[in-house]
VEXDREN-207665 format. One record per residue (C-alpha): residue number from 0; residue in three letters; x, y, z. Coordinates in Angstrom, 2 decimals, always signed. Example, Ala and Ser with C-alpha at 12.3 -4.5 7.8 and 13.67 -1.06 7.14 Angstrom:
[0 "ALA" [+12.30 -4.50 +7.80]]
[1 "SER" [+13.67 -1.06 +7.14]]
REM end
This chain:
[0 "MET" [+58.60 -67.62 +275.85]]
[1 "ARG" [+62.65 -66.73 +275.36]]
[2 "HIS" [+62.89 -68.52 +272.15]]
[3 "ASN" [+66.25 -68.26 +270.94]]
[4 "LYS" [+67.27 -65.57 +272.77]]
[5 "LYS" [+70.84 -67.04 +273.79]]
[6 "ILE" [+71.98 -64.23 +276.27]]
[7 "ASN" [+72.02 -65.93 +279.81]]
[8 "HIS" [+70.94 -61.71 +281.95]]
[9 "LEU" [+72.36 -63.18 +285.01]]
[10 "GLY" [+69.80 -61.46 +286.49]]
[11 "ARG" [+71.21 -57.91 +286.43]]
[12 "THR" [+70.67 -54.66 +284.28]]
[13 "SER" [+72.43 -54.44 +280.77]]
[14 "SER" [+75.12 -51.64 +282.46]]
[15 "HIS" [+75.80 -53.99 +285.42]]
[16 "ARG" [+76.15 -57.32 +283.29]]
[17 "LYS" [+78.54 -55.16 +281.30]]
[18 "ALA" [+80.55 -53.97 +284.21]]
[19 "LEU" [+80.50 -57.79 +285.46]]
[20 "LEU" [+82.04 -59.38 +282.58]]
[21 "SER" [+84.53 -56.26 +281.82]]
[22 "ASN" [+85.99 -56.65 +285.94]]
[23 "MET" [+85.85 -60.24 +285.14]]
[24 "ALA" [+87.48 -60.81 +282.32]]
[25 "SER" [+90.34 -58.68 +283.60]]
[26 "SER" [+91.03 -60.64 +286.39]]
[27 "LEU" [+90.63 -63.53 +284.60]]
[28 "ILE" [+93.38 -62.24 +281.96]]
[29 "GLU" [+95.01 -60.76 +284.75]]
[30 "SER" [+95.33 -63.67 +287.03]]
[31 "LYS" [+95.22 -66.05 +285.04]]
[32 "ARG" [+92.55 -68.40 +286.25]]
[33 "ILE" [+89.68 -67.71 +288.13]]
[34 "SER" [+86.89 -69.04 +290.13]]
[35 "THR" [+83.68 -67.92 +290.23]]
[36 "THR" [+80.11 -69.56 +289.28]]
[37 "LEU" [+78.68 -71.77 +285.55]]
[38 "ALA" [+76.34 -69.47 +283.81]]
[39 "LYS" [+79.00 -66.41 +284.72]]
[40 "ALA" [+81.67 -68.87 +283.15]]
[41 "LYS" [+79.72 -69.58 +280.48]]
[42 "ALA" [+78.90 -65.63 +280.19]]
[43 "LEU" [+82.75 -64.12 +280.47]]
[44 "ARG" [+83.71 -67.12 +277.98]]
[45 "THR" [+81.19 -65.83 +274.62]]
[46 "TYR" [+82.57 -62.12 +276.61]]
[47 "VAL" [+86.60 -62.74 +276.56]]
[48 "GLU" [+87.16 -64.73 +274.08]]
[49 "PRO" [+86.60 -62.61 +270.92]]
[50 "LEU" [+88.96 -59.81 +272.54]]
[51 "ILE" [+91.80 -62.54 +272.80]]
[52 "THR" [+91.58 -63.55 +269.18]]
[53 "LYS" [+91.64 -59.35 +268.55]]
[54 "ALA" [+94.73 -58.94 +270.54]]
[55 "LYS" [+96.25 -61.07 +268.02]]
[56 "ASP" [+96.13 -58.81 +265.21]]
[57 "ASP" [+98.77 -55.76 +268.01]]
[58 "THR" [+97.66 -52.44 +265.97]]
[59 "THR" [+96.47 -49.32 +267.59]]
[60 "HIS" [+93.06 -49.75 +266.66]]
[61 "SER" [+92.68 -53.57 +268.13]]
[62 "ARG" [+93.76 -52.02 +271.06]]
[63 "ARG" [+91.41 -48.72 +271.02]]
[64 "ILE" [+88.88 -51.38 +271.02]]
[65 "VAL" [+90.20 -53.98 +273.85]]
[66 "PHE" [+90.53 -51.30 +276.42]]
[67 "SER" [+86.84 -50.00 +275.18]]
[68 "HIS" [+85.71 -53.28 +277.05]]
[69 "LEU" [+87.41 -53.69 +279.21]]
[70 "GLN" [+88.59 -50.55 +280.96]]
[71 "ASN" [+91.74 -51.86 +282.16]]
[72 "LYS" [+95.17 -50.17 +281.17]]
[73 "GLU" [+97.19 -53.22 +282.86]]
[74 "ALA" [+94.78 -56.00 +281.56]]
[75 "VAL" [+95.08 -54.49 +277.57]]
[76 "SER" [+99.11 -54.23 +278.40]]
[77 "GLU" [+99.11 -57.71 +279.48]]
[78 "LEU" [+96.81 -59.23 +276.79]]
[79 "PHE" [+98.28 -57.90 +274.11]]
[80 "ARG" [+101.87 -58.19 +275.23]]
[81 "ASP" [+102.01 -61.95 +277.05]]
[82 "VAL" [+98.83 -63.82 +276.41]]
[83 "ALA" [+98.45 -62.97 +272.60]]
[84 "VAL" [+101.96 -64.25 +271.91]]
[85 "LYS" [+100.91 -67.26 +273.91]]
[86 "VAL" [+97.63 -68.27 +272.12]]
[87 "ALA" [+99.25 -66.94 +268.62]]
[88 "ASP" [+98.96 -70.33 +266.78]]
[89 "ARG" [+96.04 -71.50 +268.64]]
[90 "PRO" [+92.46 -71.27 +266.56]]
[91 "GLY" [+90.18 -70.14 +269.36]]
[92 "GLY" [+88.87 -72.18 +272.55]]
[93 "TYR" [+91.46 -70.12 +274.63]]
[94 "THR" [+89.53 -71.30 +278.10]]
[95 "ARG" [+88.66 -73.94 +279.93]]
[96 "ILE" [+85.86 -74.45 +282.42]]
[97 "LEU" [+86.36 -76.77 +285.11]]
[98 "ARG" [+83.50 -77.41 +287.59]]
[99 "THR" [+84.27 -77.83 +291.49]]
[100 "GLY" [+81.05 -78.64 +292.80]]
[101 "ASN" [+78.54 -76.92 +294.48]]
[102 "ARG" [+79.00 -73.93 +296.45]]
[103 "LEU" [+77.60 -74.48 +300.82]]
[104 "GLY" [+75.13 -71.35 +301.40]]
[105 "ASP" [+73.00 -71.64 +298.11]]
[106 "ASN" [+74.25 -74.37 +296.21]]
[107 "ALA" [+75.16 -72.65 +293.50]]
[108 "GLU" [+77.30 -74.79 +291.20]]
[109 "MET" [+81.48 -73.64 +290.85]]
[110 "CYS" [+83.88 -73.94 +288.61]]
[111 "ILE" [+87.17 -72.25 +287.77]]
[112 "ILE" [+87.63 -70.71 +284.60]]
[113 "GLU" [+91.12 -70.61 +283.36]]
[114 "LEU" [+93.72 -69.78 +280.08]]
[115 "VAL" [+94.06 -73.28 +278.26]]
[116 "ASP" [+97.87 -72.26 +278.20]]
[117 "TYR" [+98.50 -70.99 +281.23]]
[118 "ASN" [+98.09 -74.52 +283.29]]
[119 "GLU" [+101.30 -76.37 +283.24]]
[120 "ALA" [+99.48 -79.37 +285.21]]
[121 "MET" [+97.42 -79.68 +282.04]]
[122 "LEU" [+100.85 -79.33 +279.53]]
[123 "LYS" [+102.61 -81.58 +281.20]]
[124 "THR" [+99.82 -84.35 +281.12]]
[125 "GLY" [+99.70 -83.76 +277.78]]
[126 "GLU" [+103.39 -84.03 +276.66]]
[127 "GLU" [+103.92 -87.31 +278.57]]
[128 "ALA" [+100.95 -88.78 +277.05]]
[129 "ALA" [+102.63 -87.40 +273.41]]
[130 "LYS" [+105.59 -89.94 +274.58]]
[131 "PRO" [+106.04 -94.08 +274.09]]
[132 "LYS" [+106.20 -95.75 +278.11]]
[133 "ARG" [+108.51 -97.24 +279.49]]
[134 "ARG" [+108.33 -101.25 +279.77]]
[135 "ARG" [+110.02 -103.87 +281.12]]
[136 "SER" [+109.71 -107.16 +280.27]]
[137 "ARG" [+109.09 -110.15 +282.91]]
[138 "ARG" [+112.82 -111.38 +283.31]]
[139 "GLY" [+113.73 -108.29 +284.84]]
[140 "GLY" [+115.61 -106.43 +282.17]]
[141 "SER" [+114.64 -103.15 +280.57]]
[142 "ALA" [+112.93 -103.53 +277.16]]
[143 "LYS" [+113.95 -101.98 +273.76]]
[144 "THR" [+111.40 -99.17 +274.30]]
[145 "GLU" [+112.07 -97.64 +277.10]]
[146 "THR" [+113.74 -93.85 +276.65]]
[147 "PRO" [+116.83 -92.61 +278.98]]
[148 "ALA" [+116.49 -90.48 +281.35]]
[149 "ALA" [+118.31 -87.27 +279.50]]
[150 "GLU" [+115.16 -87.86 +276.32]]
[151 "THR" [+112.43 -87.12 +278.89]]
[152 "GLY" [+113.73 -84.28 +281.17]]
[153 "LYS" [+113.67 -86.26 +284.78]]
[154 "LYS" [+116.58 -87.16 +287.00]]
[155 "GLU" [+117.06 -90.77 +286.60]]
[156 "LYS" [+116.63 -91.94 +290.43]]
[157 "PRO" [+119.43 -94.90 +292.09]]
[158 "LYS" [+117.40 -98.03 +291.39]]
[159 "ALA" [+117.29 -100.17 +294.23]]
[160 "GLU" [+118.70 -103.61 +294.25]]
[161 "ALA" [+115.93 -106.37 +293.68]]
[162 "PRO" [+116.25 -109.57 +295.52]]
[163 "ALA" [+118.05 -111.92 +293.32]]
[164 "LYS" [+117.18 -115.65 +292.26]]
[165 "GLU" [+117.97 -117.84 +294.99]]
[166 "GLN" [+120.52 -119.52 +293.67]]
[167 "PRO" [+122.49 -122.58 +295.65]]
[168 "LYS" [+125.11 -121.81 +297.88]]
[169 "GLU" [+128.41 -122.15 +296.41]]
[170 "GLN" [+130.25 -125.29 +297.66]]
[171 "PRO" [+134.08 -125.07 +298.74]]
[172 "LYS" [+136.00 -126.76 +295.82]]
[173 "ALA" [+137.11 -130.48 +296.73]]
[174 "GLU" [+140.67 -130.84 +297.54]]
[175 "ALA" [+142.73 -132.98 +295.44]]
[176 "PRO" [+142.46 -136.41 +297.00]]
[177 "LYS" [+146.02 -137.17 +299.21]]
[178 "GLN" [+147.93 -140.27 +298.39]]
[179 "VAL" [+146.32 -142.53 +301.38]]
[180 "ALA" [+148.58 -144.99 +302.33]]
[181 "LYS" [+147.99 -148.84 +302.34]]
[182 "ASP" [+147.90 -149.09 +305.73]]
[183 "GLU" [+145.33 -146.06 +307.22]]
[184 "PRO" [+141.78 -146.22 +306.42]]
[185 "ALA" [+140.22 -143.42 +304.10]]
[186 "ALA" [+138.64 -140.87 +305.91]]
[187 "GLU" [+134.83 -140.60 +306.10]]
[188 "PRO" [+133.22 -137.51 +305.36]]
[189 "GLU" [+131.39 -135.48 +308.23]]
[190 "GLY" [+127.76 -135.62 +306.56]]
[191 "ASP" [+127.46 -139.98 +305.82]]
[192 "LYS" [+128.51 -141.30 +309.57]]
[193 "LYS" [+125.98 -143.29 +309.89]]
[194 "GLU" [+125.15 -143.67 +313.94]]
[195 "GLU" [+124.82 -147.27 +314.89]]
REM end
């Protein structure tokens, strides 16, 4: 029985598992997102998040500790130079796991594990949700809650002219009646003529 044994051995020996997690952590730090199986991603999350927390304190000692885990100079310098600065105010939870379905060959659950602060698409959706939405009134005019394009950072597209409500055609202005001589009968308008 394996009661209370929370580590996933991933079907590997201890040395193989440490090498696997070290290489995956280096790849994650350098490319900001990797695709792997769900079990490996969950094991990697518990491995890499303490290293990112350690990188917030940029001292020689913490650099040596992180290097002893990663064994990759480029990944360590990237972690301390870029990643630690970006996650400085985040109190943990530096990675996100997104499931992508099952692998065709062996039906293993696949996922993408990424650093949270580097996914621009997710960050944009979070910012847009915080901004007030644009509304239109039923009459076609814009409501007061509409934000100008300069504040939202988007270029305002020229709006296509909406078809105007049908208005009655303007009739030509009636001319002043002419002085009719008493002998001549008044001319009848064309629409009022009746056929007999």
